[in-house]
N, C-alpha and C positions, 0 to 999 in steps of 0.2 A: 504493500500500500504506500509506504513511504517513498519507495523508488518511483512509483507512478506519479506521486505528487511532485517529486523532484523533477521528473521528466516533463511534467505539465508546466511547471514554473519556468524551466529552462527553454521550453518550446515557446512559451509566451514572450519571453525576453528576446529570443532570436527572431521570431516572426513579426513582432510588433515594431513598425518603423518609428513610432513616436518615442520608443525607448532610446533609440540612437540620438534623437534630438535632445532628450533629457540628459543623457550622458555627456554630450558635447557641451551643452550649456553649463552643466555642473562643473565640468573640467575648466572651462574658461573662468567661471566665477571663482573657483578655488585657487587657480593660478593668480588671479588678481589679488585675492586676499593674502595669500602666502607670500608672494613676491613683494607686493606693496608694503606689507607690514615688516617684512624682513629688511627691505631697503631703508625704511625709516629707522629701524633699530640699528642698522649698520652705520647710517649717517650719525646717529646720536652717539654711538660708541666711538666712532671715528673721531669726532670733534672732542669728546670728553677725554680720550686718550691723548690727543694732540695738546689739549689745554694743560693736562697734568705734566706732560713731558717737555713742552716747548718753552724755552726761556723768553721768547718774544711776548708771551702772554703775561710775563712778570715785569715787562718794561713799561715805564711811564715817562712822561716828560713834563717839564714845568716851563712856563714863560712868564717872567717877571720883568716888566718894563722899567721899573724904578729900582733895580737891584744895584746897590752901591759897590759892594765888594763881592764879585762873582767867585773869585778864587777862594775866598774865605768860606763861602757857602759850600763849594765843592769839597773843600777839606773837611768841613764838619759832617757833611753827608757820608763821606767815606768812613768816618768813625762810627757810624750807626751800625749796630749788629744785624739789622734787617736789610742793610744795603750791601749788595755784592759787588756793584760796579757803578761808577759815575763817569760820564764822558760827555763831550760836547760835539757839535755838529761836524767839525772837521776831523773828528776821530771816529765818526759813526757811519757815514754813507757817502758813496760816490759811484762811479760807473766806469766801464772800460769796454773795448771791443777786441775780440779775439778773431782775427781775420781767417785763421786756419779752419775755423768752424762755420764760416759763412757759406750758405748755399741758397737755393731758391726758396726754402721754407724758413730759414733762420738768418737774422742780420748779424749774428755773432756778438751782440751786446749783452753784457751781464752787469748786475749790480754788485758792488763791493760793500760789504757790511763789516765794520770794525767790531771786534768782540774780544772776549777773554777765553782762555783755554777751559775745556770742561763743559761747554754748553751744548756740544753736539756729540752724538754717538758715532764714533769712528768705526767703520767696518773694514777699511783698507788703509794701510799707512799709519800715520800718527797725527796727533793734534798740533795746532800752531804752538811753536816754541820760540821762534826767532822772527825778526822783522823780515818782510818780503817773502814770507811763507803764506800759502793759501790752502784752504780746504774747500771742496765743492761737493754737491749732492750726487748720489748714485743715479738719480734720474735727470742728469744734467741736460739742459736745453737752453742754449745761449740765444735768446731772442727777447728783445724789449717789448714786443707786441703780443706776448702770449695771452695777456688778459684782454686784448682787443677783440671786438666782435668779428673782425675780418682776419683774425690770426689763422695761420696754417698749422697750429699746434696739433700734434698727435703724439700721445705718450709712447707709441711704438717707435717713434723716431728719436727718442732720447739717446744721448751719446754716452757710451761707456768710456770713462777716463782711466781705466785700469792700465792701459799701455802708456799713459802720460805721467803716471805716478813717479815722483822724484825727478821730474824734468822741469826746466824753466819754460814757462809759456810766455810767448811774446804778445804784448797787449798794447793797445793805444789807450792810455789813460785819458779820461774825459773825451774820448773820441779822436784825439790828435797827438797826444804826447806818448812816444814809445817808451815802454818800460818792460821789465821782466819780473814775473812772480813765480816762485817755485811751488808746484803742486805737491804737497806732502801728505795729504789725506783725503779720503772720500768718506762722507758720512751717510748714515742710514736715512733714506728719504721717507721710510714708513714709520719711523720712531716718533718724530715730532713734526710740527708744521714748518715747511720750508718751500719756498718757490724754486722751481727748476732752474731759474736763471739767476740765482743768488749764490755767490761764493763769499767766504769769510777770511779776513786777514786780521792782524792785530791792530789795536787802536793806534799804536805808535807808527805803524806802516802807513796808515791813511793820513795821519797828521803830517808826517814827513812829505808825502806826495802832495798834499794840499798846500803846504807851506811853499813848496817848490813851484807848483803849477797853477795854483789858484790863490794867489796872494791877496786878491781883492775880496775874499770871503769875510763877511762881517759876522764873525763868530759870536761876538759880544751881544749881538741883536737876536741871536738864534736860541732855541731851547737848550735846556740842560736835560740830559737823559739819565735815567736812574734804573738800574737793574736790582729788583728786590728778591729776597729769598722766597717770597710768596706774595702774590698780588693782594691777598687778603690783609696783608700788613701795610698796605699803601697809605692808610690814614696816619701813620706815624710821621709822614712828611709834613703834615699840617701842624705838627708841634713846633716847627721852625717858624719864627716870626717873619722871615723873609718870604715864606711860601704861603700863598693864599689858596691855590688850587693846583690840581694835577690832572693830567689826561692819560688814559690808558692807550698804549701803542696799538694793541690789537684786541678786538672783542669778537666773539662768535656771532656771525650773522645766521640766526636760526630760521630765516625766511625760507630757505630751501627745505629744511626738515618739516616746517609747519605746512608748507605748500604740499609736500608729499602726503602728509597725514590727512590734510583736508581733501585732496583729490581721492585718496584711497578710501576715506570714510564715506564721502558722498557717493562715489562709484559703487562701493559695497552696498550701501543702503538702497540705491536705485536699482542696481542689478539684482540684489536680493529680493526686492519687492517684485520685480519682473519675473524672476525665477519661481517665486512662490505662487504668483498668479498663473504662470505657465503650467506648472505641475498640477495645480488645482484644476484648471480647465482640461488639460490632457487626460487626467485620470477620471474626471467627471464624464468626459466624452467616451473613455474606455468602458466605464461602467455601463453607459447607455448602449454602446456598440456590442459589448460582450454580455448583454443581459441574458441571451439564450444559454451561453456557457455557464453563467451563474445559476440559471434555472436547472441545468443538467446536474451541476454540482449539488444543488439542493435536493434534487431527485434521488441522488445516490447516498444521501444521508448527511451532507454538510450543512451545518447551521450558518446563518449569515455572519456570525462572529468568526467562524473558522474560515469562511470565504475571504473576509477582510484580512485575516492573518496571512493568507496566501499572497494577497496584493502587497501587504506590508513587507513580507519577506522578499518579494520581487523588488520593491523599492530599496531595501537594504543592500541587495546584491548590486543593483545599479549604482548605488552611492559608493559602495566599497570599490567597485571597478573604476568609477570616475575619480575617486580620491587617490588611489594608487597611481593612476596615469598622471593626474595633476601634480602629485608630489614629485614624480620622476622628472616631469617637464620643468617644474619650479627649480629643482636643483640644477638642471641643465642651463636654464636662463640665468640663475644666480652666478654660475661659473663663468658665463660669457657676458655678464651684465656690463662691466666696464668696457669691454671690447666693443659691444654693440651700442651702448647709450652714453658713456662718459669718456670716450676716447679723446675728446677735444677739450676737456676741462683740466687745467693744470693742477687743481686742488683735488677735485673729486675723483680723478683717475687713479688716485692712490687708495681708494676705498676697496675693501674686500667684502663683497656682499655675501653674507652668511645666512642661510635659511634659519630663521628663529624658531625655537621649540614653542615659544609663546604663540607665534603666528600659526603654527600647525595646530596647536591645541585650540586656539581661538577659531580657526577655520572649521575644525571638527564640531565644536559647540554650535556655531552659527548655522552650519548646514544641517545638523541633526534637528535643531529646533525648527528650522525652515521646512524641512521635509515632513516632520511630524505634524506641524500645524496645517500645511497645505494638503498633505495626503489624507489626514484625518477628516478634514472638511469635505474633500471630494469623495472619499469612500463612504461617507455617511449617507450618500445617495443610494447605497445598496439597501439600507433599511427602508427606503421609500418604494423599492420595487415590489410589485405584486407577483410573487412567485407562482401562485396558482394560475394566474392568467398567462404567464410566460410558459408554464408547463403545457397548458391547454393549447397554446399557439404552436 
């Protein structure tokens, strides 16, 4: 008897074309939920990790127009236990052009940031120890236009500097002045936030270069930069009477993550409602079209309750099939997500999209509730059938 029932259910699944439609819709819906929620979770974890590891999120700057003794303030700040580094504009940022890396997609221009040793995770070579030494990212991409909408950036075209390690690279400082910087280290691009076109040198290196080639820099009119041990301790700066306010160098723009969750949430809601209505109408139609089969099952001793159980069991089989397929496809999409969707983003191309267990569990709950409500409502039509009339027909 049980084998006959099993054969009957499997035959129904195989022969009913609406089942294929239900499975396809469920697969698409579940992929949307799993991949969307996992992408949001990956972005959130990505930025949280970068914030905790990146020294740039612990950087602030101050601008005080009526500062009488700038050097005295810098000296006092260096004595603060929460301050790791204090420097001025001519020790902090500049740019140069590496002609050997110029091509149709890259203009060869990089930013030079002045820093101290120990702020980057070196994966090859060593950290900065002497003047005119430089460290660069593993995903090196020398182009000043990478954040431009018209950029040709593609993370696959990043340059490996492994062969250039311990060599002096010829560069045009500020675009025109020929200099040489020795590449001593390559740092991990996945550990903390770093732009692919930014390399780091010592503060003293930048100061010497700027004194020589940019003598007209009005450093006294520019900000003072302060590296803290933790951005949460930034308010200690307000204890100095010379400082009225400070500004954080970098803050997370959560707009991308919020946009993802909004789109995913709205799409899930609308798609879920559509699927619920679709399943309701499809099964209601099936109850009507298969009323004779239902009558035959009643004739051989099945109660309406048992008949509904057969349909519920069919729905479970369809759902399990769709869930397994959706899960496999979701893992495949997650593996290729950056390659397909984020290849042209200098920051987001570093993300590793991982399928979230929470997304899988949430998808299971949503779909089970959706199927139970819609199928229960449609299968309730079986109770309205007049079995006697159907048998007579």
